[in-house]
C-alpha positions as CSV (number, residue, x, y, z in Angstrom):
1,M,9.8,0.4,23.0
2,E,10.9,-1.7,20.1
3,A,11.7,0.0,16.8
4,F,9.1,-0.2,14.2
5,T,9.9,-1.7,10.8
6,V,7.5,-2.2,7.9
7,P,6.9,-5.9,7.4
8,V,9.0,-7.4,4.6
9,A,7.2,-8.5,1.4
10,V,5.3,-11.7,1.8
11,P,3.5,-13.8,-0.8
12,P,0.1,-12.2,-1.4
13,L,-2.1,-12.8,1.6
14,A,-5.4,-14.5,1.2
15,V,-7.8,-12.8,3.6
16,T,-11.4,-14.1,3.8
17,T,-14.3,-14.2,6.3
18,P,-17.5,-16.2,6.2
19,R,-19.2,-13.4,4.1
20,L,-16.3,-11.5,2.5
21,I,-13.2,-11.7,0.4
22,L,-10.5,-9.1,0.8
23,R,-8.5,-9.3,-2.4
24,Q,-6.2,-7.6,-4.9
25,W,-7.8,-4.8,-6.9
26,Q,-9.1,-5.5,-10.4
27,D,-9.7,-3.1,-13.3
28,S,-13.4,-4.0,-13.1
29,D,-13.5,-2.3,-9.6
30,A,-12.7,1.1,-10.9
31,E,-16.2,2.3,-11.8
32,A,-17.8,1.1,-8.5
33,F,-14.8,2.5,-6.5
34,A,-15.1,5.9,-8.3
35,E,-18.9,6.0,-7.5
36,M,-18.2,5.3,-3.9
37,N,-15.5,7.9,-3.7
38,A,-17.8,10.5,-5.3
39,D,-20.6,9.8,-2.8
40,P,-21.0,12.8,-0.4
41,Q,-22.3,10.4,2.3
42,V,-19.4,8.1,2.1
43,M,-16.9,11.0,2.0
44,E,-18.6,13.0,4.7
45,F,-15.6,13.0,7.0
46,F,-13.0,13.7,4.3
47,P,-12.2,17.2,3.0
48,A,-13.9,16.5,-0.4
49,T,-15.3,13.8,-2.7
50,M,-12.8,12.3,-5.2
51,T,-12.8,12.8,-9.0
52,R,-12.7,9.8,-11.2
53,E,-9.0,10.5,-11.9
54,K,-8.1,10.7,-8.2
55,S,-10.1,7.5,-7.5
56,D,-8.3,5.7,-10.3
57,E,-4.9,6.9,-9.0
58,M,-5.8,5.6,-5.5
59,L,-6.8,2.2,-6.9
60,M,-3.5,1.9,-8.7
61,R,-1.5,2.8,-5.6
62,C,-3.4,0.2,-3.6
63,Q,-2.9,-2.4,-6.3
64,N,0.8,-1.6,-6.7
65,L,1.5,-1.8,-2.9
66,I,-0.2,-5.2,-2.7
67,N,1.9,-6.3,-5.7
68,E,5.1,-5.1,-4.0
69,R,4.4,-6.3,-0.4
70,G,1.7,-8.9,-0.6
71,W,-0.6,-6.9,1.8
72,G,-2.2,-3.5,1.9
73,I,-5.6,-1.9,1.3
74,W,-7.7,-4.7,-0.1
75,A,-10.8,-4.5,-2.3
76,V,-13.7,-6.1,-0.4
77,E,-16.3,-8.2,-2.2
78,L,-19.3,-10.2,-1.0
79,R,-18.6,-13.9,-1.3
80,E,-22.2,-14.7,-2.2
81,S,-22.5,-12.3,-5.2
82,G,-19.0,-11.1,-6.0
83,E,-20.2,-7.5,-5.6
84,F,-17.5,-4.9,-4.8
85,I,-18.5,-3.1,-1.5
86,G,-15.4,-1.0,-0.7
87,F,-12.0,-1.5,0.9
88,V,-10.5,-2.6,4.2
89,G,-6.8,-3.1,4.8
90,L,-3.5,-2.1,6.3
91,H,-1.4,0.9,5.2
92,T,1.7,2.8,6.2
93,P,0.6,6.5,6.4
94,G,2.4,8.9,4.1
95,Y,1.9,12.0,6.2
96,D,4.2,13.3,8.9
97,L,2.0,12.3,11.8
98,P,3.1,12.3,15.5
99,F,2.9,8.5,15.8
100,V,4.7,7.4,12.6
101,P,6.2,5.0,11.7
102,C,3.3,2.7,12.1
103,V,0.8,0.5,10.2
104,E,-2.8,1.7,10.2
105,I,-6.0,-0.1,9.5
106,A,-8.4,1.8,7.1
107,W,-11.8,1.2,5.6
108,R,-14.4,2.7,3.3
109,L,-17.6,1.0,2.3
110,K,-20.5,1.9,0.0
111,V,-23.5,3.3,1.8
112,D,-25.7,0.2,1.0
113,A,-23.1,-2.0,2.8
114,W,-23.3,0.0,6.1
115,G,-25.0,-1.4,9.1
116,K,-24.5,-5.0,8.2
117,G,-21.4,-5.7,10.2
118,Y,-19.2,-6.0,7.0
119,C,-16.7,-3.3,8.1
120,T,-16.1,-4.9,11.5
121,E,-15.9,-8.4,10.0
122,A,-13.4,-7.4,7.3
123,A,-11.4,-5.3,9.8
124,R,-11.0,-8.2,12.2
125,A,-9.6,-10.3,9.3
126,A,-7.2,-7.5,8.3
127,L,-6.0,-7.1,11.9
128,D,-5.5,-10.9,12.1
129,A,-3.4,-10.7,8.9
130,G,-1.4,-7.8,10.4
131,F,-0.6,-9.7,13.6
132,N,-0.3,-13.1,12.0
133,P,1.6,-13.6,9.6
134,L,3.0,-10.1,9.3
135,G,4.0,-10.0,13.0
136,L,3.1,-6.4,13.7
137,S,3.3,-5.5,17.4
138,E,0.6,-2.8,17.1
139,I,-1.9,-1.5,14.6
140,V,-3.4,2.0,14.8
141,A,-6.5,3.7,13.4
142,F,-7.3,7.4,13.2
143,T,-10.2,9.6,12.1
144,A,-11.6,13.1,12.4
145,L,-13.3,13.6,15.8
146,P,-16.8,14.0,14.3
147,N,-16.6,10.6,12.7
148,V,-18.3,8.6,15.4
149,R,-19.3,5.8,13.1
150,S,-15.7,4.9,12.4
151,Q,-14.8,5.3,16.1
152,A,-17.6,2.8,17.0
153,V,-15.9,0.3,14.7
154,M,-12.6,0.9,16.3
155,K,-14.1,0.3,19.7
156,K,-15.8,-2.9,18.5
157,L,-12.3,-4.1,17.4
158,G,-11.0,-3.6,20.9
159,M,-8.9,-0.6,20.0
160,R,-8.3,2.1,22.6
161,C,-8.1,5.8,22.4
162,D,-6.2,8.2,24.7
163,P,-7.5,11.8,24.2
164,K,-4.0,13.1,25.0
165,E,-2.9,11.6,21.7
166,N,-5.4,13.7,19.6
167,F,-3.6,15.5,16.8
168,M,-4.1,18.1,14.1
169,H,-4.0,16.4,10.7
170,P,-1.2,18.2,8.7
171,A,-3.1,17.9,5.4
172,L,-6.0,20.1,6.7
173,E,-5.7,23.9,7.2
174,E,-6.0,25.6,10.6
175,G,-9.7,25.9,11.6
176,H,-11.0,23.1,9.3
177,W,-13.8,21.3,11.1
178,L,-12.1,17.9,10.4
179,R,-8.6,18.9,11.4
180,E,-8.6,17.4,14.9
181,H,-8.2,13.6,14.8
182,C,-8.2,10.9,17.4
183,L,-5.8,8.0,17.5
184,Y,-6.8,4.5,18.4
185,R,-4.3,1.7,19.1
186,L,-4.4,-2.1,19.3
187,P,-1.4,-4.0,20.5
188,R,-0.8,-7.6,19.3
189,P,-3.1,-9.9,21.4
């Protein structure tokens, strides 16, 4: 197995789809992002909703990583209206997980953007960016076992899960209903 290295910094990637723009974060995204992160439906499979302060901190981290590397967790907007609908992108997990180092694909969309294919459309574009031009040999995704909606997106993307790779997320205490996670993998096509 080849050694994993985080892709070097590249010029900021332009990631678009027929209906979406995956772009660098803007200060004007902060309010809609905080509303999304405070929505119990959106955050159902996370330990808690986020305060405005924590949401703003996450936005700044995402923005700074894209500034440093040219890629990361992008804000997603609708081409037609310019409306912010959430995020999709690539990230190097900060937790000590059994499969790191790696690059994961992650997403979170506002409830009114669910069921329209936006997540899968944006995720396919992010995967393409990860494989070309970043040259990743594999991209992973993981979620809590009860989160079947995200797992359905992972399957649509062609990702595969081996139940033997399920793991207990180190940020969640023993016995927490979200602690057991499944891991999906997608090798470079």
